[in-house]
N, C-alpha and C positions, 0 to 999 in steps of 0.2 A: 557852867559846870567846871569845878576845879580839877587840876591834874592830879591823878592818884599818886601817892608817895612812891609806889613800886615803879611806876612809869618814869617819874623824875629821877630816881636813883639809877634806873637802867640807862637813861639818856646821858647822865653824868658819867657813867662807866664807859659808854661808847666814846664820849668826848675825850676822856683822859687816856684811854687805851689806844686811840688812833695814832698819836705821835710816837708812842712806844713801838707800835708795829712798823713804823717807817724808819725810826732811828736805830733801834736795837740791831737789826740785821746788817746795817751799813757801818756803824761805828764799833759795835761790840759783837762780832760774828760768833765768838765762842761763849757768849753770855748764857747763863742758865735760863734767862728769860725766853730765848728762842726754843729751848728744849721743852719748857713748860707749855708754850703756845702750841707746839707741834703735837705734844702728847694730848692736849685738850682737843685738838682737831681730830686725832685718831679715835678718841673716845666718842666724838660727835659722829664720825663715820659709822662706828659700831652701833650707836643708838639709831641712826637712820636705817641701817640694814635690818635691825630687829623690828623696827616699826613697820617697814615695808612688808616683812614676812608675816606679821601678825594678822589674824583674821578678825581681831576685835575692832570696834569702831573707834574713830579718832586718830587714825594713822597719820593723816595729813598734818594735824596739829603737832603731833610728836616730831615729825620731820622738821617743821618750822622752828620748834624749840631748840633743836640741835644745830640748825644752820649757821648761827653766828660763830660758833666755835670752829666749824669747818671752814668758813670763809676767812676767819682770822688766821688760821694755819696756812691757808692758801696765799694770803697776802704776805705772811712772814717768809714762806719758802720762796716766793717770787722775788721779794726784795733781797734775799740772800744770794740769789743766783744772777742778779743783774749787776753789771759793772757800775760802781758808784751809786748814784741815786737813780740810775736808769735814764733812758732817753726821755727828754721832756719832763723830767722829774716824776716819772710814772709811779715810783714807790710812794711818794707822798700823795699823789692823786688816788692811788688804790686805797691807801689807808683812810683818806678823807671820804672816799665813796663808801667804804665799809661803815664808817661812823654815821654817815648820812642815812644809809639804808636802815641801820639799826635804830637811829633816832626817829625815823618816820614809821617803820613797821612795828617795832617793839615786840618781837615774837615771844620772848620769854614771859613778860608781864601780861601781855594781852591773852595768851592762850593757856595760861594757868588759872585764870579766873573762871569759876564754874558759872554756867548759864549766862555769861556776859552781863552780869549785874553792873550797874553804874558804880563808879568808884565813890562818888559822894552824892548825897541827897540834895534835892532842890531846896532853896531857902524857904522858910516857913512864912506865910503871909501874916501881916501884922494884926488882922482882924481875928475875932474869936473863931478858932477852927471848928468846923463841923465834926461831930463824933465819927471817928473812923469806923468803917464797916469791918467787922471781924470776918476774915476769909477762912472758912473751915476747909481743912484738907479733904480732898476727894476720897471717897471710900475705895474707889478702884485704883487710885494711884497715890497712896500715902507717901509722904516725904520721909522715906526710910533709907535714903542713900543707895537705892537700887541701881544696877547698871543700865546701860542704854537699851539692851535687848529686853530686859524685864519691863522697863517703862513703855517701850513701844508695844509690847504684847499686852500690857495693861490697858493702853489706850484703845487698841482694837477690841479688847474684851469689853470695855465700858461702852464703846459704840454699839456693840452687839446686844447691849442690855444686860450684861452680866448673867449669862445663861445659868439656869438652875440655882440662881442666887449664890454664886460662888465668886471668889476673889483669887487672882493670881498672886501667889507668894513669890515665886521665882521662875524665871525661864532660863534654861540652860541649852546652849548650842551643842550639837553633837560634834565630836572631833572630826575634822576633815570634810564636813558637810556644809552646804550653803544655806539650805532651808530647813533641814531636820533639827528638831529641838524637842525638849521635854519640859512641860509646864507643870508646876506644882500648884494644885488648887486647894482652897480651903473654903468651907462654908462661911458666908458673910456674917451670920449670926452664930455666936459662940454656943457650942453645945448642940447645934442642929446637924443631923446627918445630911450628906449630899444625896439628893434623890432627883430623878428625872433627867439626869445629864446623859445625853446620847452622843454618839460619834459624830452625827451630823451637826449637832449644836456646837461641837468643838471645831469641826472642819470649816464651817461657814465663815467665822471671823478671819481665818487665816487663808481662805481661798484655796483649799485643797479638797481632794475627794475624801468622802467618809471612809473609804477602804484604807486610806493612809493614816488613820487615827486608831490608836489602841489605848483603852482605858485600863488602869491597873490600880490595885489597892496600895496604900502606903504603909509600910511596916513601921512599927514604933522603934525609933532609934534614939540613942542617948543625945539629949539636947534638942530633940524635935518630936512633936506629937505625931500621932497617927490615928488610925481607926476610921470609923464611918464618916467623920467630918472632914477627912482629907482624901485626896485622889490625885493620881498622876495621869497625865495625858501625853502619850508619845506621838508626835506628829512627824512622820517620816516619808515625805513624798519622794525625796532623792533615793533613799534606800529601797523603797518599794519599786521604783522604776528600774533600778538595777536588778532587783530580785525577780521582776517579771521578765526581764530580757536575758540576763545571764545569772541564773541562780546557782548557788553552791549545792553540792549533793545533799547537805543537811536541810537547806531551805526547800529544795525540790521535794524531798521526802516529807517534810512537815506540811507543805502546802497540798500535795497531791496524794500522798499515801497514808500519812498518819492522821488526817482529818476525820471527822465523823462519817463522811461519805467515801473515804478512801479504802484501799484494798486491805490495809492493816490498821484499823482505827485505834487510836490511843498509843501508837508506837512512835519511837524516835530512833533515828539512825545513829549508830555508834561510830562506824567508819565504813568507808568504801575502799576496797583494795583491788588491784589488778595483777594477775599472774599471766604475763605474756608467754611464758614457757608452756603452760598448759592451756592457754587460750580461754581464760575464765575470769569473770568479774564477780567479786564477792560483796554482798551487802549484808552487813551484820547489824541487827537492830534489836531493840528491847522495848518492853512495855514501860511507859512512863510511870504507871502504877505497878509496883512489883507484885501485887496480889492478883493481878489480872492474867488471864491466859490468852495468848495470841489467837486472834480470829483472822485468818488470812484468806483472801480471795486472790489466788495467784494470777488470774487473768486481769483483774483490775490493777494489780501491782505492776504487771508487765506494761500495760497501756500507760500508766502514770510515769514509769521510768523510761518509756520509749524503747522497750525491749521486745524482741520477737515473741509473740504470744504462742509459745510452742512447748509442750510438755517434754519433748525429747531433749531440750537444751536448757530449760529453766527448772530448777528444783528448789524445794524449801525443806529445811531441817529445823525442827522445833526442839528446844531444850529448856524446859521450865518457862520462864517469862522472856527468854531470848529466842531468836530464830535467825537462821542464815539462809539467804537467797543466793543461789549460785547460777549465774548466767553464762553458759558456754557458747563458744563460737560454732562448734560442731557437736553433734550428739556424742557425749562422752561414753555412753554404754554401747556404742556401735563398735568400739575397739575390741580386739581379740586378746585375751590373756592366756597364753599357752600354759598348760599344766606341766610342772617339773617335779622331780622327786624331792628336790630341796623344799619346795613349798608344801608338798603333801606329807612330808615326814613329821609325825606328831612330836610335840615337845614333851617335857616331863609331866605336864598337866593334861596330856592327851589332846591338845589343840593343834589343828592344822589349818592352813589357809585354803579356803574353798572358793574365794572370789575377791573382787575389788568393788568398792563403791564408786559413786560418781566423782568423788573428790580424790580418788586414788588411794584411799585407805584400805588396807587388807581386812577382809572379813574372815573370822575363824569359826570353824565348827569343831565338834569333839568326837573322839572315838571311845571315850569313856568319861564318866563324871568324877573328876578328881575330888571335888568338894564333898560329894555324897558317897564316895568310896564304893562306887557301883558302876556297872555298865550303863550304856545309854540307849534309848530308843531313837527312832527317827520317823519323820513324816514328810513325804515329798509329794506335792500336788501339782497338777498341770495338765493341760489338754495335750493331744497328740502333737508331736513335733515342737514342743515347747522347751525341751532340753532336759527332761527327766533322766533319760538313759545316760546322757553325758555326765550328769551329776552322780549317777550310780558309779560310773567309772572312777571318778576322782575319789569318791567316798570309799569305795572298795579298795582302791590302791592305798589310801591312807590307813585303813584298817589292817590291810595285809602287811604294810610296813610296820605296824604296831604289834604284829604277831597274831592277829585274829584269824579265825576260820570264817569263811564267807559262803553262804548259800543264797542262791537266787532262783526264784520261781516266777514265771509269767504265765499268762493265760494262753498266749499265742507265741509261736516261735518267730524270731526276727534275726536279722544279721548281727545287730549290735549285741544283743544278749547272748547269742551263740559265741561271739568273739570273746565276751567277758568270761564265758565258761572255761576258756583255756587257762585263765589265771586265778581261778578260785576253786574251792573244794568241790562244790556240786552246783549244777544248774539244770533246770528242767522247764518244760513249757506246756502245761495244761492244768486244769483244776485238780485232777487226781494227784498229780505230782505235788502241787502246792499243799493239798490236804495231808499227804504223807510227810511232807517236809515239816509242817507245823506239829504233827503228831510226834515226830522224832525229836523236835526241839523241846516239846513239852516233856517227853520222857527223859531227856537229858537233865532237866531240872531235878527229877527224882534220882537219877544216877549220880549227879554231881553232889547232891545233898548227902550221899553216903560215901563219897570218895575220901579216903584218909590223906591228910597232908604229910609229906615225908618227915617234917621236923618233929612232930609229936604224935603222929599216927591217928589224929582225930580229924573229922571233917570240919571245915570252916566255910564261911561265906566268901564270895569272890572279893579279892582286893586288887584293884588295878595296879599293875606294875610290880607286884610282889613276886620275886623269882621263886618263892617256895610253892606257889600255886601249882597243883598237879595237872591242870587243864588250861586250855587257851580260851580267850573270849570268843564268842560266836555271834555273828551278825546274820540275821535271817531277813532277807529282802523278799517282798511279795509285791510284784508289779501288777497293776490293774487289779488291786485287791477288791475294789468295788464290784467289778464284773464277776470275779471269782466268788465273792460272798453271796451273790445272787444266783449262783449255779443251781440247777434243779436237783442234782444228785449230791453234790459235795459242799454246797454253799453253807448250809447250816453247820456242818462240821468245821469248815474253815473259819467261820465267824466265831464259833464257840472256843476253839483252840487258840485263835488269835487273841480273844479277850483274856483267856487264862495266861497266855504267854506274856502279855503286857503287864499283868499283875505280879507274876511269880518269877519272871525271867531275870530281872536285874540282879538279884542277890546271888545268882549262879553264873553271872557273866554272860548272859544271853540277851541280846537286844533285838527287838522286832522293829522292822522298818518297812511299813506298808507304803505303797504309792498308788495314786489314782487321780480321779478328776473331781472328787467331792469328799469332804470330811464329815458329812452329816449322818445322823443316825439312820435315816431311811435308805442310805446307800451302803450299809454294812458297818459303819463306824459307830459302835455303841457309845453311850456317854461315858461309861467306865473306861473303854479303850481310849477315847479321845482325851480324857482328862489325864490318863497316865502318859500318853504320848506327848501331850503338851508340857507336862511338868518335868519330863525327863529327856527332852530333846530340844533342838532348835529347828522348829518347822521351817521348811523351805517351800514357798509357793511360787511356781512359775506362772506364765500367762494362763488364766482360766477361761479365756474366750472373750472377756469384756472387762473393762476396769471395775464395773460394779461387782461382777462375780469374783474378781481377784480380791477386792476389798472384803467381800462377805466371807470368803474362804480364810483370809488372814485374820479377820476379826473373830472367826470361830476358833482360832488357835491361840487367842490372846486373852489374858485375864481382864485387862483393861484395854478397850478399843482406842488406841492412839490413832493419830492420822496415818492412814495407810497410803503409801505412794501408789500411783497408778502405773500400769504397764500397758501401753497402747499396742495395737496389733502390729504396727510397723513404725519405725522411727523415720519421719520425713520432715524436712525443713520447708517452711512456707516460702515460696518464691513468687515475688510480684504480688499483684492485687487480684484476688478472686473476682472482684467486681469487674475489673478491666477485661479479664479473660471471658467472663460471661457476656459482656457487651460485644466482644470481638468473636465470640463463638469458638474460642480456642480450648483445647483439652488441658486439663490440669497436668502438671509435670509429674512423672513417675520417678520419684527419687527416693523411695522408701528403703529402709534397711531393716532386716528381720530382727525381731526382739527375742529370738530363740537364745536361751541361755541366760536371759535377764530374769531375776527372781526377787521376791521379797522374803527376807529371812527375819524371823522373829527372835530377837536376842533375849538373854536371860531376864532383863528388866521389863520385858513386854514391849519394847520399842521395835517397830518395824523399820527395816533398812533396805533400801533398794541396792542391789548388787548385780554384777555380771560374773557368773561362775566361771571357773577355769575351764579351758577347752582341751579336751582329750581327743586327739585325731585318730579315729578308728581306721582310717586308711593307712596309717603308719603302724609301726611296731609299738604296742602298748607295754612291751616288756621293760621299757625304760622307766615306767612308772611303778611297776609291781616288783616285789622282791624276786630273787632268782628261783626260790623254791616255794611251792604252794603250801600253805599251812593246812594241816589235817587234824582230825580228832585223834585222841590217844587210842592205843589198842584196847585198853580197858573199856573206853566208851563205846567203841565199835562192837566189841563182843557183847556188851550188855544190850545194845540196841538189837543185835542179831537174835539174842535170846527172846526178845519181845516181838520179833518179827517186823521190826521197823527199819531195817537196813536192807541193802541190796538194790535191786532195780525198782525204783519207784514208779516206773511206767507199767509194771505188770498188772494184769487184770485183778480187780478186787476179789479177795478171797471170801468164802462164805463166813458171815458174821463179822467181817472187818468193818464195814460201814453200816450194815443193816442187820437185823436179827436173822439168824440162820433159818432157812426155809423148813417147814414141816415136812414130814415124810410124804404126805399126799401131794405136796407141791414142790417136792425137791427137784423133779425133772420136768422139762417142758417138751419131752418127746425126742430131743436130739442129744440127750446126755448132758446138757448144761443146766446148772441150777439157775432158777429165776431170781433176779434182783430187781426190786422195785421200790416204790415209795413206802414210807414207814420207817421208824427208827431214825437214827442220826442222818441228817441230810436227805431224808426221804421226801420232805415237803418241797414240791416244785415251786420255786420263786424266781421269776425273771427268766432271762435267756439261759440257754444251755451252752456249754463250751467244753472243749477237751478233745483230744485225738483218740482216747481210749475209753470212751464212755459206753457202758453196756446199754443196749436197746431192749427193754423188757417186752416179752411176747405175751399177748393176751389170748389165753386159751380157755377161759372160763368166765361165767357171769360175774363171779366175785372179783376176778382180776379186772374186768371191764368196769365194774362199779368203782374200784379203787382208782383206775385211770381217770374216770370222769371226775372223782373227787379231787384228784391231783390237778387236773385242768382247772377246776373251779377255784382251787386255792391259788393257782397262778394268776 
């Protein structure tokens, strides 16, 4: 075999350069030759460093290619620093050794030839040569100048039988990964789509698990085809190992929450943030498909994110196709927000702060409807000790600060309502008082409809905040309205006048605000009343006894039933394992916090928000919340009510003909000088329980009266 020309030239270069390396530093120290040799050596060092850092194959060959330059610079520097020719003529010996090493190893010529092909072919025999066999290129490994990784991948793919009749076009290593790569596949037959290719078929040739393979379609790009005949396979064993051990928040969400079996299928995490000052972690997510609505199983989300599965600390807020999950360290609604005059003073639009949400945002309610140019109604629901009377206090204080007159009626007297009576115009405690209150408010609609305004002498509808209005707005509160509407003597009158007031009161500045434990028709709230209250107020629903009852009550006040947050009986953190306590026979920890004052408020857009209402301390002086003087009706309104017999003491005994038809002459007296009052007429139908401190007891003195009493009991 003859010596290749490149090898001969390289050996000649070593032979001629060796004397120069030995002579130049000793005879001509300042010669440019030395500088050129040293610069070449510096370039060789840089090439060696880059080759060592590269992840591509062939790093050893690259280092050998640069080694002659580095060794030449080393010989030149050594010869320049030794006195004379060095001891034992070492300068010459080093130069000769460098030439001999290059003469034998030949790194440049040997390692630049591809596939180590022989430099020259063997001599041809003299006899007639046999016809050479034509070697066809392999289908799996065509000679297209592919890199080493692609050739190795093609070899493994061919050994596996070319799964799904496909061919590897290119294999690309993932940056910074040792085993991860992406292979671009094409159908072996042109025009045939790839079918039957599975993750397992891709994973087997490369020795990875099928879960470490992902198949994806190939988009059509300029200069490259795509479509059904092409496919990409992402092989990522290294990335998946890290993802299983130390996943990022986005990866954890995708794997455990956004999957088909996750707590929020079809969603993707936007970002995760932490607020150390408030002790809360926020997870903001959105649906991958903007047309879908979030379907969230909060318990599954908590388990996937390793959060405490606790309604008192984890909340979800949905806004279109986005949602926010807030995970607090401690129950946020267990905090107390004291009411102040600054928070309760309404702004120019009649809005005041009535509470705060879980995120610390203020929640506002209204004392009038600025956009509708009218007064506002109210609806407050909740069981006993849920916080209704506390909400009365802050609402009444805000209305009083806005200049409104406030009346409050309850079925039974209690300490808090009696205390509120000191700061408002009128307050009473039985069904008779409530019935007369509603009658007086209804009559005020007629009185105010005829009251002339001072600027033009003509009557006008109520306009919030207009200083020319001759009367003040009026808020009529009716606590335990459900019980009062079922009263045997006055219930029908209360329900009828309440319905009328919700329809006609707004245009005359009169708002009706019933409170109770049910907003449904069979409990005194007619459909007409409920619709008017819902459209002209922001309903506030406290704890209704169970999460289901709270949701039902809130949905009954909403046009569209959004997701209604739940209010548990008590806020309690889960401590330890319930299973461990059961095995040991230990009692569960009693660490609950009352949810009194926590309510669901339905905003104008129909969205239900969980809030904690402001706290008014009845054991302290409430005068700091209310104005210095109590707002009253005008003298004209009071005189007109007196003319109608609707003013004065609303506790007085019912007068003949006030609630029932006047008795006939033969039934006028019952023997002791008192007129008989019984069923019949308004409020005569006995429905439900009776209540009130001043309810007359009808005496049965004839067969007809006994028959009417039996009918009344049958109706009940």
